[in-house]
N, C-alpha and C positions, 0 to 999 in steps of 0.2 A: 782520573783514569785516562790512559792514553787514547782509548777509543772516543772519548767525549771531547777531546780537544780538536781544534781546527786542523785542517790538513797541513797548513803551514807550521803549526806548532809540532805536529807529529814529524813532519819532515826535518824540522830543526833538530829535534831529539835524536832522530836516526842519523843525520849527518854528523852531529857532535859525537855520537857513539862510534861512528865509522872512523872519524879523525883520532879519537882516543885509542881505538884498537890499533890503528896504523902507527901512531906515535909510540905506543908501548912496544910494539914489535920491531920497528925500525930504528927508533932513537932511544930505546931503554927507559923511557919515562914511566914512572909508577904513579906518583900522586898528582903531578901536573904536566901540562903539555910543554914540549920544547918551544923555543921562540918562533920557529918557522910554522909549527902546527898551530900554535896559539894565534898567530897572525891569520892563518887560513880559517881558523874557527871563528874568529871575530869578523872576518871579511864575509864569510858565508852567511853568518847570522844577519849581518847588515844588508846584504844583497837579497836574502830571502824575505826579510821584513819589509824591504822597499820594492818588492816585485810589482811591476805595473799591472799585472794580471790578478793580483789579489788571490782570493781563495780559488779562482778558476785557472790558476797558473798551470801551464803545460809541464811536461817533463822537461828538465833543463836541456837535455841533449837534443830535443825536438823544438825548442823555443826559437822563434824567429829573431828575438832580441837576445844577443849575448851580452849580458850585464857584467860578467866576470872579465877582468883584464886577462889577456892571453897567458901570462905566467901563472896566475891564480887558477885559471881554467885548467892548464896542464897539470898543476899540482893536485887539484881536486879530482881530476880524471884518474890520476895515478893512485890517489887514496881509494877512490870508489872501485877501481879495478882490483885493488888488493883486498879491500875489506868486504866488498859485495859478496863474493862467494863464501867468505868466512862467517857472514852474518847468519847464514842458514843454520850453521852448527852452534855458534855462540849466542845468537839472539834470534831464534827462529820466529818469535812473535813480531819483532821489528822487521824482519825479512819479509814476512807474509804481509804485514801492513803496508810496507813499501811497494810491494808488487801490486797489491790491490789499488793503492793510491795511484800508481803509475798507469795501471789499466784504465781506471776510472777517469783519469785526466788525459788519456791519450787523444790525439787528434781525431775528431769525428770522422774525417775522410778516411783515415786509416782503419777505424773500427768498422765502417760500412764496407770498405773493400775486403776486410777479413771476412765479414758475413757472406759476401757474394762468392768468395773463394771456397767457403766451406760447403756451399749448396751444391 
């Protein structure tokens, strides 16, 4: 069950789903990923599993260490910008889990500043 897996495993499944959605739409792939998307998928999995923060990893866009090479980071950003909004309709469970994981792993300083703003 997806809820019982570690955060990194959930994130991996969600990222792979986003890459598949993007590749199907932009490159016409049906059963397998095109070579560029496959390279991104393998690269993302490797980076995720070797994250120095482990289970306490922050959201990648807020991480102080950018472990993606600039070309791969740009490609992943492009994929996520396209697939992110569509996840709500196509995979609502993944979208909600991704939002919860992102909120729970948010920078504690940002979370405390949000609480003070709400008061």
